[in-house]
Every structure is written in C-alpha cells, then in structure tokens.
C-alpha positions as CSV (number, residue, x, y, z in Angstrom):
1,M,74.8,20.1,14.5
2,L,72.7,20.8,10.9
3,H,74.5,21.8,8.0
4,G,72.0,23.7,6.6
5,K,73.7,22.8,2.8
6,N,73.8,20.8,0.8
7,L,75.9,17.2,0.0
8,I,77.7,17.1,-2.8
9,D,80.0,14.6,-4.3
10,G,80.8,13.8,-0.3
11,V,81.2,17.5,0.0
12,W,78.7,19.9,2.0
13,V,78.2,22.5,0.1
14,G,76.9,26.8,0.2
15,S,75.3,28.6,-1.7
16,D,74.2,32.7,-2.1
17,D,70.5,31.8,-2.3
18,V,69.0,30.6,1.2
19,A,65.9,29.6,2.8
20,H,65.3,30.5,6.2
21,S,63.5,27.7,8.4
22,A,60.4,28.5,9.9
23,D,59.9,26.3,12.6
24,L,63.9,26.1,13.3
25,A,65.1,29.2,14.8
26,G,68.1,30.9,13.1
27,Q,68.5,28.4,11.0
28,S,68.5,28.5,7.0
29,F,69.6,26.3,4.1
30,A,71.3,26.8,1.0
31,Q,68.8,26.2,-1.8
32,A,71.1,24.3,-4.6
33,T,72.4,26.2,-8.1
34,K,71.8,24.8,-11.4
35,A,75.4,24.3,-11.2
36,Q,75.2,22.3,-8.1
37,V,72.2,20.3,-9.7
38,N,75.2,19.6,-12.6
39,A,77.8,18.6,-10.6
40,A,75.7,16.2,-8.6
41,C,74.8,14.7,-11.5
42,Q,77.7,14.4,-13.1
43,A,79.5,12.9,-9.6
44,A,77.2,10.3,-9.7
45,R,77.0,9.6,-13.5
46,R,81.0,9.2,-12.4
47,D,81.0,7.1,-9.2
48,F,77.7,4.6,-10.8
49,R,79.9,2.2,-12.5
50,T,82.3,1.3,-9.8
51,Y,79.4,1.8,-7.1
52,S,76.5,-0.7,-9.1
53,K,80.3,-3.2,-9.3
54,T,80.3,-3.5,-5.6
55,A,79.1,-7.4,-4.4
56,R,75.9,-8.0,-3.4
57,S,77.3,-8.4,0.6
58,E,79.1,-5.0,0.4
59,R,76.0,-3.0,-0.7
60,A,73.8,-5.0,1.8
61,A,76.6,-3.8,4.8
62,F,76.6,-0.3,3.4
63,L,72.6,-0.2,3.7
64,R,72.8,-1.8,7.1
65,A,75.3,0.5,8.5
66,I,73.1,3.8,7.4
67,A,70.4,2.0,9.6
68,E,72.8,1.9,12.4
69,E,74.1,5.3,12.0
70,I,70.3,6.5,11.7
71,D,70.1,5.2,15.1
72,K,72.8,7.1,16.3
73,L,70.9,10.4,15.6
74,G,67.6,9.0,16.3
75,D,66.4,11.5,19.3
76,Q,67.8,14.4,17.5
77,I,66.7,13.9,14.4
78,T,63.0,12.9,16.2
79,R,63.6,16.5,17.6
80,T,64.0,17.9,14.6
81,G,61.5,16.2,13.1
82,M,58.6,17.1,15.5
83,A,59.8,20.9,15.2
84,E,59.3,20.9,11.2
85,T,56.4,19.0,10.8
86,G,54.4,19.0,13.8
87,L,54.0,15.3,13.7
88,P,53.9,13.6,17.6
89,E,57.4,12.0,19.0
90,M,56.1,8.1,19.0
91,R,54.8,8.9,15.4
92,L,58.4,9.9,14.5
93,I,59.8,7.1,16.1
94,G,57.7,4.8,14.8
95,E,58.5,5.9,11.1
96,R,62.5,6.1,12.1
97,G,61.7,2.1,12.3
98,R,60.4,1.5,9.5
99,T,63.1,3.5,8.0
100,T,65.5,1.8,9.6
101,G,64.0,-1.7,8.7
102,Q,62.9,-1.0,5.2
103,L,67.0,-0.3,4.9
104,R,67.9,-3.9,6.5
105,M,65.0,-5.5,4.4
106,F,66.8,-4.8,1.7
107,A,69.9,-5.7,3.1
108,D,69.0,-9.0,3.4
109,L,67.1,-9.4,-0.3
110,I,70.3,-8.7,-2.0
111,E,72.4,-11.2,-0.4
112,G,70.3,-13.7,-2.6
113,T,69.5,-13.6,-6.3
114,E,66.2,-14.2,-6.0
115,Y,65.4,-9.9,-6.9
116,L,67.6,-10.7,-9.9
117,D,64.8,-13.2,-11.4
118,I,68.2,-14.6,-13.5
119,R,67.1,-17.2,-16.6
120,R,69.6,-19.6,-18.3
121,D,68.6,-21.4,-21.7
122,G,71.5,-23.6,-22.2
123,A,73.5,-23.6,-25.7
124,L,71.9,-26.7,-28.2
125,P,74.7,-26.3,-30.6
126,D,72.6,-30.1,-32.7
127,R,69.2,-28.6,-32.4
128,A,67.8,-29.1,-35.9
129,T,67.3,-26.1,-38.4
130,L,69.1,-23.6,-36.1
131,P,71.2,-23.9,-32.8
132,R,70.5,-22.4,-30.3
133,P,73.3,-20.1,-28.4
134,D,73.9,-20.5,-24.6
135,L,71.4,-17.7,-23.5
136,R,72.1,-16.2,-19.7
137,L,69.4,-13.2,-18.2
138,T,70.0,-10.9,-14.9
139,H,68.8,-7.6,-13.8
140,K,71.6,-4.5,-13.4
141,A,71.0,-1.4,-12.1
142,I,69.8,0.9,-14.1
143,G,71.9,4.5,-13.4
144,P,72.1,7.3,-11.2
145,V,68.5,7.9,-9.8
146,V,66.9,10.8,-8.3
147,V,64.6,10.7,-5.6
148,F,62.1,13.4,-4.3
149,G,61.2,13.8,-0.5
150,A,57.7,13.2,0.4
151,S,55.7,16.0,2.8
152,N,53.9,13.6,4.8
153,F,56.4,11.0,5.7
154,P,59.8,12.9,6.0
155,L,61.9,9.6,7.2
156,A,59.9,6.4,5.7
157,F,59.5,8.2,2.0
158,S,62.0,11.0,2.2
159,T,66.1,10.8,2.4
160,A,66.2,7.3,3.4
161,G,63.4,6.2,2.4
162,G,61.9,2.7,0.8
163,D,63.1,4.7,-2.4
164,T,66.4,5.5,-1.4
165,A,66.9,2.0,0.3
166,S,65.5,0.1,-3.0
167,A,68.0,2.1,-5.3
168,L,70.7,1.7,-3.1
169,A,70.0,-1.9,-2.8
170,A,69.8,-1.6,-6.6
171,G,73.2,-0.2,-7.3
172,C,72.5,2.6,-8.1
173,P,73.6,6.3,-7.0
174,V,71.2,8.4,-5.3
175,I,70.4,12.3,-5.8
176,V,67.6,13.3,-3.1
177,K,65.8,16.3,-3.6
178,G,64.8,17.3,-0.3
179,H,61.4,18.8,0.5
180,S,61.3,22.0,2.2
181,A,59.0,21.4,4.8
182,H,61.2,19.3,6.6
183,A,64.9,20.6,5.6
184,G,66.5,19.8,9.0
185,T,65.4,16.6,9.6
186,A,66.7,15.3,5.7
187,D,70.2,17.3,6.3
188,L,70.4,14.7,9.7
189,V,70.0,12.0,7.8
190,A,71.8,12.7,4.8
191,Q,74.3,12.7,7.9
192,A,73.8,9.4,8.8
193,I,74.4,8.3,4.7
194,E,77.6,10.2,4.7
195,A,78.6,8.6,8.2
196,A,78.2,5.3,6.1
197,I,79.7,5.8,2.8
198,L,83.1,6.5,4.7
199,A,82.7,3.7,7.1
200,C,82.2,1.1,4.4
201,N,84.1,3.0,1.6
202,M,81.8,3.9,-0.9
203,P,82.5,5.8,-3.5
204,K,81.7,9.5,-2.6
205,A,78.8,10.1,-4.9
206,T,76.7,6.9,-4.5
207,F,74.4,9.1,-2.0
208,Q,74.0,13.1,-2.6
209,M,71.6,15.4,-1.0
210,L,70.2,18.6,-2.7
211,Q,67.6,21.3,-1.1
212,G,65.3,23.8,-3.1
213,S,62.2,25.3,-1.9
214,G,60.7,25.9,-5.5
215,R,60.3,23.3,-8.7
216,E,63.6,24.8,-10.2
217,V,65.9,22.4,-8.6
218,G,63.6,19.1,-9.1
219,A,63.4,20.6,-13.1
220,A,67.0,20.4,-13.8
221,L,67.6,17.4,-11.7
222,V,64.9,15.1,-13.7
223,Q,65.8,16.9,-17.4
224,H,69.9,16.2,-16.6
225,P,71.0,13.7,-19.4
226,E,72.9,11.7,-16.4
227,I,70.3,10.7,-14.7
228,T,68.1,7.4,-15.5
229,A,65.1,7.1,-13.8
230,V,63.0,9.0,-11.1
231,G,61.1,8.2,-7.7
232,F,58.4,11.0,-6.6
233,T,55.8,11.0,-3.5
234,G,53.8,14.2,-4.0
235,S,50.5,15.6,-5.7
236,L,49.0,15.1,-8.9
237,A,49.9,18.7,-10.3
238,G,53.6,18.7,-9.2
239,G,53.8,14.7,-9.6
240,R,52.5,15.4,-13.5
241,A,54.4,17.6,-14.1
242,L,57.6,16.2,-13.2
243,Y,56.1,13.1,-15.1
244,D,56.1,15.2,-18.5
245,Q,59.6,16.5,-18.1
246,C,61.0,12.6,-18.1
247,H,59.3,12.0,-21.2
248,A,59.8,14.8,-23.0
249,R,63.5,14.7,-22.6
250,P,65.8,13.7,-25.7
251,H,66.2,10.4,-23.6
252,P,62.6,9.8,-22.3
253,I,63.3,8.3,-18.3
254,P,60.9,6.5,-16.2
255,F,59.5,8.1,-13.4
256,Y,57.5,6.4,-10.7
257,G,55.4,9.0,-8.7
258,E,52.9,8.3,-6.1
259,L,50.4,11.2,-7.3
260,G,46.8,10.8,-4.9
261,S,44.3,8.4,-4.4
262,V,40.7,8.9,-2.4
263,N,40.5,5.1,-1.3
264,P,37.2,4.0,-1.6
265,M,35.9,2.3,0.8
266,F,32.2,-0.1,-0.1
267,C,30.0,-1.1,2.7
268,L,28.3,-4.1,2.1
269,P,24.2,-4.3,3.3
270,A,25.0,-7.6,5.5
271,A,28.5,-6.2,6.7
272,M,26.4,-3.3,7.6
273,D,23.5,-5.3,8.9
274,A,25.6,-6.3,11.4
275,R,28.3,-3.6,12.6
276,A,27.3,-0.1,10.7
277,A,28.6,2.0,14.1
278,E,31.6,-0.2,14.4
279,I,32.9,1.1,10.6
280,G,32.0,4.3,11.1
281,A,33.7,4.8,14.3
282,G,37.2,2.9,12.7
283,W,36.2,4.6,9.5
284,A,36.6,7.9,11.7
285,A,39.7,6.8,13.8
286,S,41.3,5.8,10.2
287,L,40.2,9.1,8.7
288,T,41.9,11.4,11.2
289,M,44.9,9.5,11.9
290,G,48.1,12.0,11.0
291,A,45.6,14.7,10.4
292,G,44.7,12.7,7.4
293,Q,48.0,13.0,5.8
294,F,48.2,9.6,4.8
295,C,48.1,8.9,0.9
296,T,45.8,6.1,1.8
297,N,43.3,7.9,3.4
298,P,39.6,6.4,3.2
299,G,38.3,9.6,1.6
300,I,34.9,7.9,0.7
301,A,32.5,5.0,2.0
302,V,30.0,3.8,-0.1
303,M,26.9,2.5,1.0
304,V,23.3,1.9,0.4
305,K,21.4,4.3,1.9
306,G,18.8,3.7,5.1
307,A,19.0,2.9,8.5
308,Q,22.3,1.6,8.3
309,A,23.9,4.1,6.3
310,E,22.3,6.7,9.3
311,A,24.1,4.1,12.2
312,L,27.3,4.6,10.3
313,E,26.9,8.3,10.3
314,A,26.1,9.0,13.6
315,A,28.9,6.9,15.0
316,C,31.5,8.4,12.8
317,V,30.2,11.8,13.7
318,D,30.0,11.5,17.1
319,A,33.8,10.0,17.1
320,L,35.0,13.1,14.6
321,R,33.7,15.9,17.0
322,K,35.6,14.1,19.8
323,T,38.9,14.4,17.7
324,P,41.2,17.3,18.7
325,E,42.1,19.2,16.4
326,Q,45.9,18.4,14.8
327,K,48.9,20.3,13.7
328,M,49.2,19.8,9.9
329,L,52.6,19.3,7.9
330,T,52.8,22.9,6.2
331,D,51.0,26.4,6.0
332,G,50.4,24.9,2.3
333,I,49.0,22.1,3.0
334,H,46.6,23.4,5.6
335,K,45.3,26.2,3.3
336,A,44.9,23.8,0.7
337,Y,42.9,21.4,3.3
338,E,40.8,24.2,3.9
339,S,40.1,25.4,0.4
340,G,38.9,21.7,-0.1
341,V,36.8,21.7,2.5
342,K,35.3,25.0,2.1
343,G,34.7,23.9,-1.6
344,V,32.9,21.0,-1.0
345,A,30.8,22.1,1.7
346,G,29.7,24.3,-0.8
347,L,28.5,21.6,-3.2
348,I,26.9,19.0,-0.7
349,E,25.4,18.6,2.7
350,E,28.0,18.7,5.5
351,V,27.2,16.8,8.4
352,A,30.1,17.1,11.0
353,A,31.6,20.6,10.6
354,C,33.8,20.7,13.6
355,G,34.6,24.3,13.5
356,T,37.2,26.3,13.4
357,A,40.7,25.1,14.8
358,K,42.2,27.5,17.5
359,A,46.1,27.0,16.9
360,A,48.1,27.8,14.1
361,R,48.0,25.5,10.7
362,S,46.2,23.4,12.9
363,G,42.9,21.5,11.3
364,L,39.8,19.7,12.0
365,P,37.5,16.8,10.4
366,A,34.7,16.8,8.6
367,L,32.1,14.9,7.2
368,F,29.3,14.7,3.8
369,K,27.2,12.8,2.6
370,V,25.8,12.7,-0.8
371,S,23.9,10.7,-3.2
372,A,25.5,8.4,-5.4
373,K,23.9,10.2,-8.6
374,E,25.6,13.8,-7.9
375,W,28.8,12.0,-7.2
376,M,29.2,10.3,-10.6
377,A,27.9,13.4,-11.9
378,N,30.7,15.9,-10.4
379,P,34.4,15.5,-10.8
380,I,35.3,18.2,-8.1
381,L,33.8,15.6,-5.6
382,Q,36.2,12.3,-6.6
383,Q,39.2,14.5,-6.1
384,E,41.1,13.4,-2.9
385,I,41.3,16.4,-0.1
386,F,44.5,15.5,1.6
387,G,43.5,15.6,5.3
388,S,40.6,14.4,7.7
389,A,38.0,15.0,5.3
390,G,35.5,12.6,4.2
391,I,32.2,11.8,2.0
392,M,29.6,9.2,2.2
393,V,28.2,8.4,-0.7
394,L,24.3,6.9,-0.3
395,C,23.5,4.5,-3.3
396,D,20.1,3.7,-4.4
397,D,20.9,-0.2,-4.4
398,V,23.8,-2.4,-4.6
399,A,23.1,-2.1,-8.6
400,E,24.0,1.7,-8.5
401,M,27.2,1.1,-5.8
402,V,28.6,-1.5,-8.6
403,E,28.2,1.8,-11.4
404,L,29.6,3.6,-8.9
405,A,32.6,1.3,-8.8
406,E,32.8,1.4,-12.7
407,I,33.6,4.8,-12.9
408,L,36.6,5.2,-10.5
409,E,39.5,6.7,-11.3
410,G,42.5,4.4,-10.7
411,Q,43.3,3.5,-7.2
412,L,46.2,3.2,-4.4
413,T,43.1,1.1,-2.3
414,V,40.1,-0.5,-2.5
415,T,38.4,-1.5,0.6
416,L,35.5,-4.2,0.8
417,H,33.5,-4.0,4.1
418,L,31.7,-7.5,3.4
419,D,30.2,-10.7,5.6
420,D,29.5,-14.0,4.2
421,A,26.0,-13.1,3.1
422,D,27.3,-10.3,1.1
423,A,29.7,-13.0,-1.4
424,D,27.6,-12.5,-4.3
425,L,28.2,-8.6,-4.2
426,A,31.8,-9.1,-3.1
427,A,32.1,-11.2,-6.2
428,V,30.9,-8.6,-8.0
429,L,32.8,-6.1,-7.1
430,M,36.3,-7.6,-7.0
431,P,37.1,-7.8,-10.7
432,I,36.1,-4.4,-10.8
433,A,38.5,-3.4,-7.9
434,E,41.2,-5.8,-9.0
435,E,41.0,-3.5,-12.2
436,K,41.0,-0.1,-10.2
437,A,43.8,-0.5,-7.1
438,G,46.8,-1.8,-6.4
439,R,46.0,-3.5,-2.9
440,I,41.9,-4.6,-2.0
441,L,41.6,-5.0,1.7
442,A,38.8,-7.2,3.3
443,N,37.1,-5.5,6.4
444,G,39.4,-3.0,7.5
445,F,41.2,0.3,6.7
446,A,43.7,1.2,4.1
447,T,45.9,3.5,6.7
448,G,49.2,1.5,7.6
449,V,51.1,0.0,5.2
450,E,52.9,-3.1,5.9
451,V,56.5,-3.2,4.6
452,C,57.1,-6.8,3.3
453,S,57.6,-9.0,-0.1
454,A,54.4,-9.3,-0.6
455,M,52.9,-5.7,-0.3
456,M,52.0,-3.3,-3.6
457,H,51.8,0.4,-2.6
458,G,51.2,1.9,-6.1
459,G,48.1,1.6,-8.5
460,P,46.5,2.7,-11.9
461,Y,47.1,6.4,-12.9
462,P,46.6,8.4,-11.2
463,A,47.1,7.1,-8.0
464,S,50.3,6.7,-10.0
465,T,52.5,6.8,-12.7
466,D,52.9,2.9,-13.6
467,V,50.7,0.5,-12.5
468,R,53.5,-2.2,-12.4
469,A,55.8,-0.6,-9.8
470,T,55.7,-0.5,-5.8
471,S,57.5,1.9,-3.8
472,V,56.5,-0.1,-0.7
473,G,58.3,-3.9,-0.1
474,T,60.8,-5.5,-1.8
475,L,59.2,-5.3,-5.6
476,A,60.4,-2.0,-5.6
477,I,64.0,-2.5,-6.5
478,A,62.4,-3.7,-9.7
479,R,62.3,0.0,-10.6
480,W,65.8,0.6,-10.6
481,L,66.6,-2.6,-12.4
482,R,66.5,-3.6,-15.7
483,P,67.1,-7.2,-17.9
484,V,70.0,-7.6,-19.7
485,S,71.1,-11.0,-21.8
486,Y,74.7,-12.4,-22.2
487,Q,74.6,-15.0,-25.3
488,N,77.6,-17.1,-25.5
489,I,79.5,-15.2,-22.8
490,P,82.7,-16.5,-21.7
491,S,82.1,-17.1,-18.0
492,A,85.1,-14.6,-17.0
493,L,83.1,-12.0,-18.1
494,L,79.8,-13.2,-16.9
495,P,77.9,-11.2,-14.0
496,S,79.0,-13.2,-10.7
497,E,75.3,-14.4,-10.3
498,L,75.0,-16.2,-13.5
499,G,78.2,-18.2,-12.6
500,E,76.9,-19.5,-9.4
C-alpha cells in the first residue's frame, strides 16, 4: 500500500498540496512544504552524530537489511514501476537486482577499512631540529546528504540507489528528493528502508524521503544550512541550477551531479574494413536500448567517409527500422525528444526517419549524418538528445577525426572501435580520450555500467560537476567522506580504525 506522503523523522506526513498521479489511478502524493523540508534537515543533523558513530558492522547489517526489505516488496515495486515509467518487467527486475546488489556491495566494503585510506606517521621525538608528533589520518562522514532521484532509473539511481547506498555506508543520514516520474516506486522503496531502520534500531532520521514535482523542494533542500553534500543525476539545466545554488550558499557545499553526455564512438579504419556492418547493427541496438534513455547512450559515431561508412549506415538503418516504438519515461521527456529530433532534422540529413509513434508518450528512433566540419561548427549538433537518436559524423580523413576529438566537451564515455592495424591512430586518440572522458571502451558499447570497484561513472564537465567523482562503484563512497588528521591524540579517543 502506498502512503502518498513524505517520510520525515520516522513519520509519514501529508500536506495540503498534493499531486495526482497520471499513471496510478486515484493515487495522490503530498508535496513537501518548506516547513517540512526544514524539519527533515533539522532531524538529519540531530541524528548525524549518532548514526555516523555506529560501528561499520552495524551499518553493513543495516544495508543488507534494506536489500532484504526491497526483495520482500519486489513484485509490488515492479508492478508500480511498470505503471509509472512504462519500463518493461524484466528491465525493472534487473534494476532491482542491481539496487540490492549495490547495497550489499557497500556492506561488504565497509566491513574492511581500505576505503578509509588510513595513514599513520609515527612520532619522531628525537628528530633533529624539530621532533615530529604522532599523526594518524582517516576519513569521516561529511554530514547530512541530499539525493535526487533520477527519472530514468527509478531504482538503481533513485531512492535506495547508488548515491543513497554509498552515503549510508559512509555514515551520512540521507534525505531523498523523490522524482515525480515514479513517486509511487519511491514511496515503496522508502517503506523498505523504514522497515530496515526499525529492524536495525537505527536513528529515525537516518533516512527521510520528500516528494515534490517542481523545483521548490529541491532548491530548499540544497540551500538548507544543515545539508553538507548533494548527489544528483539528471539534466544539464536542472543540475547546473542546483550546482549554482550549492556554491552560492554562505557556506558552499559539494554538488556531485551527473548531467549529460553524447558518448562518442570513434570507428577506426581497419575496424571498419573488418566489420562496419556489425558495428552499425550493434550501435542501433545500443542506441535504442530503453528507448535511448540511458546516460551512456552513444549519440554520435565518428568515422571516415566512404564505402565502409555506407555499410555501417545501411546496417544501422535496417536495424532501427525494425525497432518497435517504445514508451518513454514521462510526457516531458517525450516532448523534449521529439523537439530535439525535429531541431536536428532541420539542420542536417536524416537517413532513418522511422515515422510517428502510434501510442501516447512513445518514441521511435532516428538517425542523421553530417560532415565533421558541419558538426564541429554547430554547437546544437553537439548537444545530447535524450532518446534513440544518433548522428553519423563523417570525416574527410583520420586527421579530421583527431581534430574532432580535440574539440569534444567532457563525456561520461568515449569508445574506440579498432583492430590491430589501427594501433597508431588509437595511440593518438587515447590521450585525448583520457582527458575527455571518465570511461574509455574498446570494441563495445557504453550502455550497461558494471557496478564494481574499478568503475568510473563521471567525467569532465558537463558530463559531471566533479571530474574526480563517480556515482557507480565502490569509489562512490569517497564523495561522502572527508579526511581528518589526529595529532598526539590518546588512543582511547581515536576512531576505532586508527587503533586497529
């Protein structure tokens, strides 16, 4: 059963302002007031010291309990998510597994101390000129954290997603701003976390959830003086507005935003000679996965013009025309996609216009092609279209391919399709790719982000707002920690890990 309210300090609280769900018949959701935002932030600050002092083993047990409670509600979460987002059943089942897997991964991580990057420099009382004190360094929880749910991942990047899991693992109370695209799913997952709080005897405000369909709730949260860091996955415009608010505060705070990327693929000549059609078909499959609503969607493919480019185009067009229409996440996202496709179609050649979708809120893929010179000269073509739209960028030669790589903005990913004979060109492109992206792939497609220790899901702006941070993988916990050094502190007062 859905509460349709906000979870604040262990209590489900309504408000006079409600939003009615278009996808869940008869269901409404209370929109948080400024007073409720303040109450949640004050409660998070009150419980921060208690929660951050819990033993790592206790927090690990708590994270595993959240995963178990989500599993208990699994079928209800899936049905609700399908109704709200239009995502298929197997996608949501898989995403739920990823969500619970992340929680258990961080539980495993914090049972050790490696993530704390502990450092010790023992005292040197007899050192000539100046004795050295005993110095020990560890990392401590930064404070109450706000997490924004993402429209395209109602589970893995939302209420109990990677931002929440890593912040809770670090010892930070979390306030989630639920996304209006899947408010019911957020409600259910919040219920699972509430049950884990009770079962593990955690402070009531360890986790709280506020709903709000506009920007007022989010703005109030990031500007509240008790909030110390923010995690966000969403649009460039929305993320940049929140980033500016975080840094305009009297006491600025870190804003970890993943904002947008076109995830370019560079199709090198020898690879094109060997398998141009295969690359084209693979690109179409990646481009249309989840109606193209992945942040790692490969929006452009860069190649040298000629017969092999034509073979790639033919294979991609054939695959795209066989792709059925897919329901998109929200009316707003659907309208933005159609507007983006129409805008690009007015500028460059459209080689796969797959018609108009028959069902409401549904999209069909589109493919365009343009010369590298035109693409580099037009910033509009370099912007992300959130959906199944791709652009072939045709270079006169490999030198122009390198020139294009040099002018790219920051990306989540850069992919090189290459063969052994492409080694020299790849060696030129690699250092450029390393400067431009957080993850570099060879002979693959960027959709699908493995959750593990070696994953980097971030990149230079505008892909993300902090080039050092990832929102996926165990390194994500570093965002919610800060280094603290202890000088000549008696062992009884030191954090437990510094005495281990």
